[in-house]
N, C-alpha and C positions, 0 to 999 in steps of 0.2 A: 272443870276446876278453873277459877279465875287466876290470872297471872298476879304474882305478888309484886307490889310496888318496890322499886329498888332505888338506891342512891349511893353515892360515894361519900365517905367521910371527908369533910373539908380539911381535916387535920392530917390524917394518915393515908387517905385515898382508898381505903378498903371498901369494895362493893358489898352491900348488905341489904337486908330487908328494911323497910321503913320503921324506924324506932326513934326514940328521943335521944338515946346515947349510942355511941359506937361500941360494938361488942369487942373490938380490938383494943383501942386506946381509952375507952370509957369516957371520952369527952362529949359534952352536949353539942348539938348542931347549931345552937343559937348563941354562941359566944361572940364577944366583941370582934374577934378576928374574922368572922364570917359576915359581919354587918357591912352595909354599903357605906357607912360613914367612917369606918375604921381606916386609918392611914398609917402605913408602915413607916417607921423612922429610919433614918440612914444608918444610925449606929445601933448595934446590938439587936436583940430580938424584941424590941419594943415598938410601940406605936402610940397613936393617940386617937381620940374620938373627934371627928370633924364637927360635931355638934357641941362639944365642950369648949366654951370660950377660954377657959384657963389652960387647955391643952395638957392636962396632967398625963404623965406617961402611963401606958397600959401594957400588960404582957400579952393581952389578946384572949386570955382564958376567963376574963370577967364576964358576968351576966348583968347587963343593964336593961332597964325597962324601955329604952329608946331604940332597941334593936330593930332593924329592917333588913329584909332579904338583900343579899349582895348580888353581884353581877351574875354569878352562876345560876341563881334562882330566877333572875329576871330573864336570862337568856333562854331558859327552858320554856317560857311562855311566849306564844306567838305575838308578833307586833300587831297592834290594833290601829295604828295610825302611821303616817309617814309615807315615804315614797313607795314602799311595797304595797301598802293598802291602796294607794292611788292607782297603781298599775293594775291591781286586781279588780278594780271597780269597772263596770261596763261603761263605755262612752255614752254620753248623752246627757 
């Protein structure tokens, strides 16, 4: 039997099988709050999209077409360049 892919909900942190929505809080994984361009505001539970020139306030549960994987998703993939790749390459 193959192992089941698992992840933690970015909103509530519950570990679960790979699905489009969290089974605990019901929120989708591709909301603005999990996007690499989402910036948290200083006041309240608001933020804004770094790609939006008007910087309209967002709650973070919006779904926009410009969504890109955030830091957690990028950290899960190995680095393909940089100092670690240079050290792994054989000399010569």
